N, C-alpha and C positions, 0 to 999 in steps of 0.2 A: 322285188324291192328296188330294182334298178330304175323303174319308172318314177318312184318317189324321189330318188336322188337327182334325177334329171329335172325334176320340178323345183328344186331348191336353188335359191340365189343368195349367196352370202349368209347361209345358215337358216334362212326362213323360206317358207314356201313361196313360190311364184304363182300368184293367182291370175296373171294375165290370161285373157281369153274369154270365151263364151261359156256361160253356165246356164243350164236350163232345169226347170223343175216346177215345184209348186210353192205357193204361199198360202197358209191357212189363216183364218180369222176366227177368233173365239166367238161364242154365242152372242148374237145381237148385231153382228156385222152384216153388211149387204149380202155377202155370200160366205160360205164356210171355206171355199177353196178357189184359188185363182191360178192361172198359168203365170209363171214368173221367170224372168231372164235377167241376168247381169252380164254386161259387157265391160270388162275391167282391163285397165292398163296399170301395171305396177312398175314404179321406178324408185329405187333407193328407199324402199319401205313405205313410200306414199302411193296411194291408189286413187285413181280417178276413173270415171266412166259413166255409164247410164244403166238404169234399171227400166224394165218394161213389164207391165202386168196387163193381163186381159182376161175377161170373162164375159160371155154373151157378147153384146156390142159395146161394152165399156172397156176402155184401155187408157193407159198413160205411159209416156216416156219421161223419165225424170233424171236430171243430172245428179251425180253423187261424188263424194270423195271420202277418203278414209285412210286407215293405217293397219299394219299387222303388229300385234303385240305377242311377245313370247314365241315368235316363229310360227304360230298356227291359229291365233285368234284374230279374226278379221272384223274390224269395227268400221262400218260405213254409215254415212249420214247423207240422206237425200236433201238437196238444196233448192232445186228449181224445176218446176213442171215445164217441159219443153213442148209437149204435144199431148192432147187428150181428147176423149169423147166420153161424156158421162150423162147420166140422167139429171134433169133439172133440180131435183131435191136431194142430190148427193154431193158430197165433197170428197176430194182426193187427199189422202194422207201423205205427208212427207215423213218418211220412215227413218228410224234409227235401227240398224241391223247389227247384231252381235252373233257372228258365225264362227264355227270351228272347222278348220280344214282337216279332213281325214282321208284315208285310203282304204277302200273295202277289199283290196286284193286285185281289183280290176280297174277301178276308176277313182279319180279324185272327187271328193264330195265337199260341199259347203252346207252345213246344217246349223240351225240355231233359232234365235228368237228375234222378233221385231216389236217395236212400239212406235208411236208417232203422234203427230198433231195435224189437224186441218184448221181451216178458218173457224170452225165451230168448236174447237177444243180438242181434248185427247181422243185418239182413235182407239177402237177395240183392237188389242194386240193379237199376235199369233206366232206361228212358227214358219220356218223356211227350210225346204229340202231341195238342194241343187246338185247336179252332176256336171263336171267339166266336159264340154263337147270336144271331140277330136277334130282338128282342122281337116278340111277336105280340099283337094286340089280342083 
């Protein structure tokens, strides 16, 4: 439990750092599962950073910002696509993420749901499963 206490700042979890895992998309999406990463910096309850997803030769890096509610609910909203490679007939979603911080006894996790919009309208939503990465020297 000492690990969790070290991750807290002013009563709420500190989500600063690199998170890696998967993003799923419900039936009808381009793929059912994507590799997904969050690079987050938290200051005074405000979060900013970037998300990165990739599958096959499709990828995108997207700016995001958000907040923590109730000490463990992370709300993030993607705002601008910084870099990408996609197929001609596909559009990239700007996602809204609602994630819960938890501790599985070994690692901090961020898990939850996403939905979003592209220039074509609503995106097919899904889930997100991430684990905080330990910094290496």
